[in-house]
Structures are given as C-alpha cells and as structure tokens.
N, C-alpha and C positions, 0 to 999 in steps of 0.2 A: 195523282202520282201514277206513273206508268210502271208496269210489271216487266221485269227482264225475263227473257226466255234464254234457254241454253245457247241458241244460235247467236243471240246478242253478245254473249260472253266470248264466243269464239272469235269475233271480229275485234275485240279489244286487245290492246297490248298489255303486257304485264308491267306495271309501273307502281311506284310507291303511293299513288293517290287514286281514288276511285274515278272511273270513267276512262274513256279512251285517252291514251297518252298523246297520240297524234291524231288529230281530226282530219279526215280526208273527204274529198268528193271525187267520184270517178264517173266517166261517161265516154261514149263514142262520139267523136266530133268528125263527121264525114268518114274518112278512111283511117282515122287515128284514134287510138285508145289514149285517153288523157286522165292522169291522176294529179290532183292538187292537194297538197298537204300544208296545213297551218304550222309553221315553224318560226314564230317570231323570236327574235333575240338570239339566234344562233349564227355561228360563222359556218356557212355551208362548206367551205373548203377544209375546215378543221374538224367540225363537229358532226357532219352528216355523211353517211355512206348509203348508197343505193346499189342494190344487187338484183339481178334477175337470174333465177335458178329454175329451169324447167318452166312450169306454169305459174310461178309465184314471184311477185315483185316484193322485195323487202326494203323497208326504209328504217335505218338504224341511226339514232341520234344520241350523242353523249353531251349533255349540258353540264358544265362544271361551274361551281360557285365562283362568283366574281369578287367576293369579299371574304375576309376572315374575321373581322371584328364583330361585336355584338350589334345586331341591327334586326329590324323586322323585315321579313321578306315573305311574300306569298308566291314567289316564283317557285317552280318545281325544277329540281336538279337531279341528275342521275342519268341512267341509261334507259332509253325508250325505243320501242320498235313497233312497227306495224307491217303486217303482211297483207298483200292484195292479190287475189287470184286474177290472172290475166286471161283475156279471151283466146279461144282457139284461133290459130292463124297469125298470132302476133309475131312480127319479124324482129328477132333480137338484135339484128344488125342496124336497126333504125331507131333504137332507144336513145332519147335525148333528155337531159335534165337541165333546168334553169332555176334560178332563185331570184325573186324580186319582191321587195316590200313584205318580207315575212312569209311568202308563199313559195313552196317548192313545187314546180310543175314538171312532171315526167310524162313523156308521150312517145308513142311508137306506132308505126304503120301496122295495120291489120290487113292480111291478105283478103281478097274478095272471098265471099262465101263459096264453098264448093257447091257444084251443081248436085242436084238430087241423084244424078246418075240414071242409068237405064233401068227400067222396071224389070223385075225378075218374075217370070210366070210361076205360078204355084200349081203344082200337079195335085190332083186329088185322086184318091183310090176309089174305084167303082165297085 
C-alpha cells in the first residue's frame, strides 16, 4: 500500500469519495499542452465547465442522479473539480476542448521557450 504525501493531496479534488474525482493525464505534445480527463457518463454541454484563469486550468463537473427510486448505484454524483497548473507561455487564445468516448481533451499552444538572453558580466570588488 502506498503512502500519500501532502503534495498528493493538493492535486486531488474535493469530492464525496476518496481519491481524485477527475483523473487526468497532462503532457506536452510538440508545441501543444494537452490535458485529458476521464469523464464517462456526463453530458459535456450541460455538466462540464472548463475555465482558464491566469496559470490555472479548472475542470468543473456537476453529475446529477439519473433516477429517484430505490436502486443500487456505485456511480458518484455531485460536484467535482480538478485544477491543473499550465506551463509558462501558454496562449489563452488557442485553448480548445473536445469530448469523445468519455474523455475530455483540452489543448492549447505553448509559445516557444524564451532564449536565455544575453549574459550579464559580474563585477567583483578588488
């Protein structure tokens, strides 16, 4: 059994069940930052909101119960969110989101790395 560290807890969303409410993978694919989130069984047009605020991407999902009678369900309902820090140079005007087969994919262009710049000489006292 693995031990959780405080950093692990920071990446989890607050939800009514243990573990991350929204599982993600993030990576740089060429010049694009790509986040994929597992969101099976949701209506992306009604239940999912994606926002970019500064250097943080937020995925918010509201999953409502589909039945009112007595039945057994192991599905999780309620409000879930996940925040993802974005890399420096991400261009907000290029953010795109799509949903297919239970996977929400969000991507955006990342500007080329800045050059290291000109070296600055260091003066020493003699």
